[in-house]
C-alpha positions in Angstrom: 90.3 30.5 80.4 92.5 27.6 81.1 90.8 24.2 81.2 91.3 22.1 84.3 90.6 18.4 84.3 88.7 16.8 87.3 91.9 15.0 88.3 93.8 18.3 88.3 91.0 19.9 90.4 91.4 17.1 93.0 95.2 17.5 93.0 94.8 21.3 93.4 92.5 20.8 96.3 94.9 18.3 97.9 97.8 20.8 97.5 95.7 23.6 99.0 94.6 21.5 102.0 98.1 20.4 102.7 99.4 23.9 102.8 96.7 26.0 104.6 93.6 25.7 106.6 92.3 29.2 105.9 88.8 28.8 104.5 89.1 31.8 102.1 92.4 30.6 100.6 92.8 29.2 97.1 95.7 28.6 94.8 96.6 31.4 92.3 98.2 30.6 88.9 100.9 33.3 88.4 103.4 34.2 85.7 106.8 35.7 86.2 108.7 38.1 83.8 110.1 35.1 81.9 106.6 33.7 81.3 107.1 30.8 83.7 103.9 29.7 85.5 103.7 28.8 89.2 101.2 28.5 92.0 100.8 30.5 95.2 98.3 30.6 98.0 96.1 33.7 97.8 92.5 34.8 97.9 90.1 35.6 95.1 90.3 39.1 93.8 87.8 41.1 91.8 88.1 40.1 88.1 89.7 36.7 88.7 88.5 33.7 86.9 87.7 30.9 89.3 87.9 27.1 89.1 85.9 25.2 91.8 85.9 21.6 93.0 83.4 20.2 95.5 82.0 23.7 96.1 85.4 25.0 97.0 87.5 27.6 95.1 90.7 25.7 94.2 92.3 27.9 91.6 92.1 31.6 90.6 93.6 33.2 87.6 93.9 36.9 86.9 91.8 37.7 83.9 94.6 38.8 81.5 96.6 35.7 82.2 93.5 33.5 81.8 92.9 35.0 78.4 96.4 34.3 77.3 96.0 30.6 78.3 93.0 30.1 76.1 93.2 26.6 74.6 95.5 25.3 77.4 94.5 22.4 79.7 95.9 21.6 83.2 96.0 17.9 84.0 97.9 15.6 86.3 100.6 13.3 85.0 102.0 10.4 87.0 105.8 10.9 87.5 108.0 8.4 85.7 109.7 7.4 88.9 106.3 6.4 90.4 106.7 8.9 93.3 103.4 10.8 93.0 102.1 13.0 90.4 102.7 16.5 88.9 100.6 19.1 87.3 101.1 19.6 83.6 99.8 22.0 80.9 99.1 21.0 77.4 97.8 22.7 74.2 94.3 21.5 73.2 94.4 20.0 69.7 
């Protein structure tokens, strides 16, 4: 499973709250055919791996994708321009 820092969990929750008020909604980490990762608003599905923050589901990852991201951590990085932050993935060393 992908690791998610506390700061990233807070950012995911803020993104979710800014985009939906549906109580069952959470963000889903998805991969396209080129292997690029993205986020979408969805609901938990059977077999998903779940990341929670403050008793809320903030991120779900399909099991096969989660397995392929073993050793990867999601964190937040301040943008160089000082205009907010962005989510980043890094390999654990």
